[in-house]
N, C-alpha and C positions, 0 to 999 in steps of 0.2 A: 539403370533406370531408378528413379526415385518414386516410391509409393507412399502416399499420405493416407492414413486411416485412423479411425478412433482407437483409443486405448483399449487393450484387452487385459483380462485378469492375469494372463501369463507373461505380461511385459514387466513385472516388478523387478526382476534381477537386472534386466537391461536398463531400466530407468535409474536404478541405484548406481550402476556403473557410469551412466552418463552424468548424473548429478555429482558423483565423487570426482570426476575428471574434468568437468566443465566449469561450473560456477561455484566451486567450493569456497573460494575466497570471498565472494559476495555473501554467501550464507554465513560464513564466520563473522563478517563485518556486521551482520544483522543480529548476531548473538544466537544463531541457530546451531545446535550441536549436531554431529553426525547421527546420533540416536533420534533426535527430533525430526530431522529430515527423513530418515528411514521410516519413522512412524507416519509422517504425512503421506509418503508415497504408498505405504501399505494400505492406508485408509482409502485411497482412491482406486485400489486394484483388487482388494480381497473382500471378505464378507461384509465389511463395513461400507462398501460402496453403496449398497441399497439404502440403509438408513441415512447415509450422507446425502444421497440424491433426494430422498423424501423430505428431510429437514430443510435442505437447500430450497426445494420447490415451495414448501410452506412459508419459508422466509422471503420468497420472491427473488431468490438468487439463482441465476443461470450459470452453469459452468460445464466445461468440456475439455478433455485433454486429447490431443492428437499426437501420433507418433509418425516418424519418417523411417521407411525401410529402404535399404539398398541390398539387393541380392538376398532378400529374406532376413537380413539382420537389422534390428532396430538401432539406429544411429543418431536419432534426434527426437525431440519432442517440443511441443508448444501448446499452451492452453489459453483459456479466457474465462472470465467470471464477471459477475456484476448483476445489477438490476436493470433499470432503464439504460444506464450508462455501463458499457462493457469495457473491461480492462484486459489487454493482452498481457500474458505473463508466462513465466517458466519456459522461455525459449532456450534450449540447450542442444548442442551438437557435439558429438565426440571429436576431439582434436584432429584425429586422422582423417576425418571426413569434412572438415571445414573448407571453405572456398570452392565448394562444388555446387553451390546454389541450393543447399538443403534448407538453410535458415530462411532464404527468400521463398522457397516453395511452401514451407510451413506458414509463413506470414501471409502469403497470397491466399492459401486455402482457408485460413481462418477468416480473412477479410471477406472472401466470397460467401462463406457460410453465414456470416453475420449480416451481410448485405441482403442475402436472399431471405433472411428472417425478418427483415424490415427495420433493423436497428438504424437510427439516424446517424450515429457516430460511434467511434471506438477510440479509446485512449491507451497509452502505454507509458511506462516509466523506464528510462535508460540512463546509465551512468554518463555524465557529461563527457568523460574521457573515452568512452567506448565509441570511437569513430566508425568502426565497422558496422555496428548495430545502427548507429545514427544514419549512416549512409544507406542502409537497407530500407529503413522506414521512410527516409526522404524520397527514395525512388517511388514509393507508393503514395506519396502526397501528404505525409504527416507534417504538421506544423507545431512548433513548440509554443506552449501558452503559459508555462510556469517553470521556474527553476528554483531549487532549494538546496541548501547545504545541510548535511547531517553533522551534528556535534554530539559528543558524548563525554560523560564524566563518571568516575568511580563513585560508588555509594559507600557510606551515606554522605549527604551534602551538609554543609554548614548552615546554621540558622540564618535566614534572610534578615535584612535590615527592616523590612516591613512585615506586618502580620495581618492576617485576615482569617475569616471563618470559612470552613469548607463543610459541605454536607453532600450526601448522595443526591443525584438528580431525581426529581419527581415529575410525574406526568403534567402537573400544573405549570412546569417551567417551559413547556414547549413554545408558547407564544413569545416569551422573552428570548428564548434561544433563536427562533426564526428571525426576530427583529434584529438581534445583535449580529447574526450571521449575515444578513443582507446588507448591513452597514459596514461590516469589517472585511468582506471578501469581494474582490473584483467581480463585477457583474458577469463578464464573459466566462471567467473561471467557474463561477457558481452555476452558470447555465450548462457548461460542458460537464462538470463533475456531478452536478445535482447537489441537493442539500445533504448534509451529514446527519440530519435528524434521525434516520433509521439506525445509525450507529450509536448515537447518544440516547435514543429512546427506543431500545430494542423490544420487539415482540417476544412472546413466549417461545416461538419457534427459533428466533435468533439466539435466545439464551440457551436453548437445548442444543443448537448447532455448535455454539461455543464450547459447551461441555463435551460434546462428542469429539471435537477437534483439539481439546486440551487448551483452549484459549482463555486467558484470564483478563478481564477488563475492569477498570475502575473509572466510573463516570462521576464527575464531581462539579458542584456549583461553588464558585468563589464569591464571598459576600464581604463587603466593606461598608461600614456605617449603615448597616441595615439594607443595603441595596446590592443586587446581583451585578457583579462586574465582569464575570467571565465563566466559561465552561471549559473543562479539560477532560480529555479521554486518554487514558494510559492503558497499554496492553502489553502482554507478555505471554509466553507459552510455558507449560509445566516443565519442559526440558530445556528452556532457554536460560541463558545467563544474563541477558540484557532485557530491558524493558523500553518501550517506545512511547514517548509523549507526543501525540499528534499536535500540530500547530494549534495552540489554544484559540478559542473564540472569545475575543475581547476587543473593546474599542480602543483607539489610540490614546484616549484620555486616561486609560487605566494601565498603560504599559509599565508604569513605575511599580506596579504590584505584580508584575510578571514573575519576578524572582520568588515571591511567596507562593504563587500558583505552582511553579515548578517544584518548589520544596515540598509542597503537599503531595504531589505525584511521586516524588522521589521517596518520601517516607513510606508510602504504600508499597513501593517496590522493595524497599529495605526490609519491611516486615515479611515479605515473601522470600527473603534470602537472596535477592538478585544482586549482582555485582556492579552493574552499570546502568545508567539511564541515558537514553538517546533522545534527541529532539531535532525536529526538522524546522529550519528557519529559512524564510525566503531570502534569496541572494540579494534582493533589493534592500533588505534591512541590514546594511553594512555596519551601522552603529551597534545594533544588537549583537551581531556576530562578534565584533571586536570586544564588546563588554563581556560576553561569555568566555571568549578566549583569555581575556585578562583575569577572569575568575577561575581559570584552570580547566575550562572545557577544551577538548581536543577536536579540531576540525577533521572529519574523515573524508567522505566523498560528497561531490555535488551531483545532483540528479536533474534530469530534464523530464518534464511532463509534456507529452505530445498528443495531438488529436488529429484524426482523419474523419472527414464527413463522408459517410457512406451513401447518403441520399442528398446530393448537391442541390436538388430542387427544394429541399425543406425550407420552410420559413423560420425555422428555429435557429438557423446558423447565425451566430453573432460575429462581430468583428474580433477575430482572434488577436490577442496581444502579440506584438512583435518581439520575439526573443531570438537573437542570433545563435546559430549552431556552427561551431568551428570544426 
């Protein structure tokens, strides 16, 4: 019999075993070292759980981790986090207990909890090649609305052909950011995921939460000929070897300056001693992907973003972009 319950303080050893035997390859691809992963798990189970929950609440972030037990043994886990938009994450099941419905049970329990709490939708991100996980979420009514490819390159990067000025983001940039975001992102995707403004313009509680979790972020404005042409957000962890450049916020007219924006982010990572920069690129931007690969960027995995509407009667539900799942 499968029992789904909230995470307990005493589950740390079991979680470490599950993580080391289940999704280790994906963590490595993200630049997460075993030490960093262990630190994250300890933070959610030991003394730091209380300050983590307090700072998360102050930052408007809701999170919870559930575990699955079979005959008293913890064999799987799954969590969720977010603000108005909730993301499912950290679904892991011991190899010996797969194909027994444990992953599906964890998925259904999380969906039921979130629906009972009144959330209009839930999202999740899954490797495009992970047919088993995609099959599980499709059974629960998830629909793909975005697909992107991760590319990475060793640091440092060569100087770009174009130059621009970068500076830290200021509070006065918020209006420009919102205008550029609304013009550069598909309306349905923006409505599903919500604005990225809280990440680019963090509150004090967000900054304290990043310090607690060991997350380092560089938020920058790119300027050319005196005008703002884009925003970038780059993040890494203290124990990570890689840094992630989120998809830049910029208009199509300024895509020729993208290499300079990437270079600025890579320079910040190099100063921190990181070895690799990673960047997410929409699979629809085939020309950009080919340009990056020609410049020595390595294509790693492709990921699908999926959504399930928990309150079908809501008037917020947009027409979800059609993306095929193979």
